[in-house]
C-alpha positions as CSV (number, residue, x, y, z in Angstrom):
1,M,44.8,41.2,-200.9
2,P,46.7,40.9,-204.2
3,R,49.3,38.2,-204.3
4,C,53.0,39.1,-204.5
5,L,54.3,38.7,-208.0
6,E,57.9,38.6,-209.2
7,A,57.7,42.1,-210.7
8,S,57.2,43.6,-207.2
9,L,59.6,41.4,-205.3
10,A,63.4,41.5,-204.9
11,T,64.8,38.0,-204.8
12,A,68.1,37.5,-202.9
13,V,70.2,35.1,-200.8
14,S,70.4,36.2,-197.2
15,G,72.6,33.4,-195.8
16,Y,74.4,30.1,-196.6
17,Q,74.5,26.8,-194.7
18,V,76.5,23.6,-195.0
19,G,76.1,20.3,-193.2
20,G,75.4,16.6,-193.6
21,G,76.7,16.6,-197.2
22,E,74.2,19.2,-198.2
23,Y,74.5,22.9,-199.0
24,G,71.8,25.5,-198.6
25,I,70.7,29.0,-198.7
26,I,68.2,31.2,-197.0
27,L,66.1,32.6,-199.9
28,E,64.6,36.0,-199.2
29,L,61.7,37.7,-201.1
30,T,61.2,41.4,-200.3
31,N,58.2,43.5,-201.3
32,T,59.6,46.4,-203.4
33,G,56.2,47.6,-204.5
34,S,54.2,50.5,-203.2
35,A,51.3,48.4,-201.7
36,S,51.0,45.3,-199.5
37,C,50.8,41.9,-201.1
38,A,50.3,38.3,-199.9
39,L,52.4,35.2,-200.1
40,Y,51.1,31.7,-199.2
41,G,53.0,28.5,-199.6
42,Y,56.2,27.3,-201.2
43,P,58.5,29.0,-203.8
44,G,58.8,27.3,-207.2
45,L,62.4,26.5,-207.9
46,G,64.5,25.4,-210.8
47,L,68.2,25.1,-211.6
48,E,70.3,26.5,-214.5
49,D,73.9,25.9,-215.6
50,G,76.4,28.6,-216.2
51,D,75.0,29.3,-219.7
52,H,71.5,29.6,-218.3
53,H,70.3,26.3,-219.7
54,V,67.6,24.8,-217.6
55,L,68.7,21.6,-215.8
56,P,66.4,18.7,-214.8
57,T,65.2,19.6,-211.3
58,Q,63.0,18.0,-208.7
59,T,61.7,20.3,-206.0
60,H,60.5,18.7,-202.7
61,W,58.5,20.8,-200.3
62,G,58.8,20.3,-196.6
63,A,61.7,20.2,-194.1
64,T,65.3,20.6,-195.2
65,Y,68.4,19.3,-193.6
66,F,68.8,22.8,-192.0
67,A,65.2,23.8,-191.0
68,R,61.8,22.4,-190.1
69,D,59.0,23.2,-192.4
70,P,56.6,25.8,-190.8
71,G,53.9,24.8,-193.3
72,P,52.0,27.2,-195.5
73,S,50.6,30.3,-193.9
74,L,49.3,33.6,-195.2
75,I,52.0,36.2,-195.0
76,I,51.1,39.9,-195.8
77,L,54.2,41.9,-196.8
78,S,54.0,45.6,-196.5
79,P,56.4,47.6,-198.7
80,G,60.0,46.8,-197.6
81,Q,59.1,43.6,-195.7
82,S,60.6,40.2,-196.4
83,A,59.8,36.5,-196.1
84,T,62.3,33.6,-196.2
85,S,62.6,29.9,-197.1
86,S,65.3,27.4,-196.3
87,V,66.5,25.8,-199.6
88,A,68.8,22.8,-199.6
89,F,70.7,21.3,-202.5
90,A,71.6,17.6,-202.3
91,G,75.2,16.8,-203.0
92,G,75.9,15.7,-206.5
93,G,77.8,13.0,-208.2
94,P,79.9,12.3,-211.2
95,G,78.3,13.2,-214.5
96,K,75.8,15.6,-212.9
97,P,75.8,19.2,-214.3
98,W,76.7,22.0,-211.9
99,A,74.0,24.5,-211.1
100,D,75.2,28.1,-211.2
101,F,71.8,29.8,-211.1
102,L,68.4,29.3,-209.3
103,E,65.1,30.2,-210.8
104,V,62.7,31.4,-208.1
105,T,58.9,31.7,-208.7
106,P,57.0,33.3,-205.8
107,P,54.2,31.1,-204.4
108,N,51.0,31.3,-206.7
109,A,52.9,33.3,-209.4
110,Y,53.8,32.4,-212.9
111,H,57.0,34.3,-213.7
112,H,60.4,33.8,-212.1
113,A,63.5,35.7,-211.1
114,V,67.0,34.2,-211.6
115,I,69.7,34.6,-208.9
116,S,73.3,33.5,-208.8
117,L,74.3,30.6,-206.6
118,S,77.6,31.5,-205.0
119,Y,80.0,29.7,-202.8
120,G,79.5,26.3,-204.6
121,V,76.1,25.7,-203.2
122,G,74.6,24.6,-206.5
123,G,76.1,21.2,-206.1
124,G,75.9,18.6,-208.8
125,G,72.5,17.2,-208.0
126,N,69.1,18.0,-209.3
127,N,67.1,17.7,-206.1
128,I,66.1,20.8,-204.2
129,H,64.3,20.8,-200.8
130,A,62.5,24.0,-199.7
131,T,60.4,25.0,-196.7
132,A,57.3,27.2,-196.9
133,M,57.8,30.9,-197.0
134,A,57.9,32.3,-193.5
135,R,58.4,35.7,-191.7
136,H,61.6,34.2,-190.4
137,T,63.3,30.9,-191.1
138,T,64.9,29.3,-188.1
139,I,68.0,27.2,-188.8
140,H,68.2,24.3,-186.4
141,R,71.4,22.5,-187.6
142,G,74.3,22.8,-190.0
143,S,76.9,25.6,-190.0
144,P,75.7,29.0,-191.1
145,G,78.0,30.7,-193.5
146,G,78.8,34.4,-193.9
147,C,77.1,36.2,-196.7
148,G,78.4,38.7,-199.0
149,C,75.1,38.1,-200.7
150,N,73.1,39.6,-203.5
151,H,71.8,42.6,-201.5
C-alpha cells in the first residue's frame, strides 16, 4: 500500500479546543487522490509567523491536554476518507513570536502543507504536542470550540 503524501491529502482544521491554559486544534488529513493510501504514526509539525518565517518549534508526540494518544496504527484511507490528530499549543510568554501558520507533514512523508491558525490558537510558545493519526480523535477534556474552519 503506498503511503499518503502531501500532494494527495487535503489538510484542514476540523475543530478547536481551549482549556488548562492551552489551545488546540483537531488536525484532519483527507485523501483527495484516486487510490487508497496508508498513514502510520504522527504528523510532522512546525510553526510560522505571519510573514511565513519558520519559528523555532519543538514537537512532542503523545497525549495532549485534550486527548489521549492512541499510539501509532496503520490507517488505510480510501479516496475521501480522513484521519485526525489532536494538536495542542502551549501558552506563550513575553518575547515569544506569535504563530499564524502551521506546517503539516504527513507521517512518513517529506513535503508539508501550510494551514492558517485561526482564533488565536497559535499562542506565543514554541512547543506543540500531537497525538498519533487516528480514524477519529476523541477529546476527553477542555471546551470544544465552533469551527468555521478551512473546509
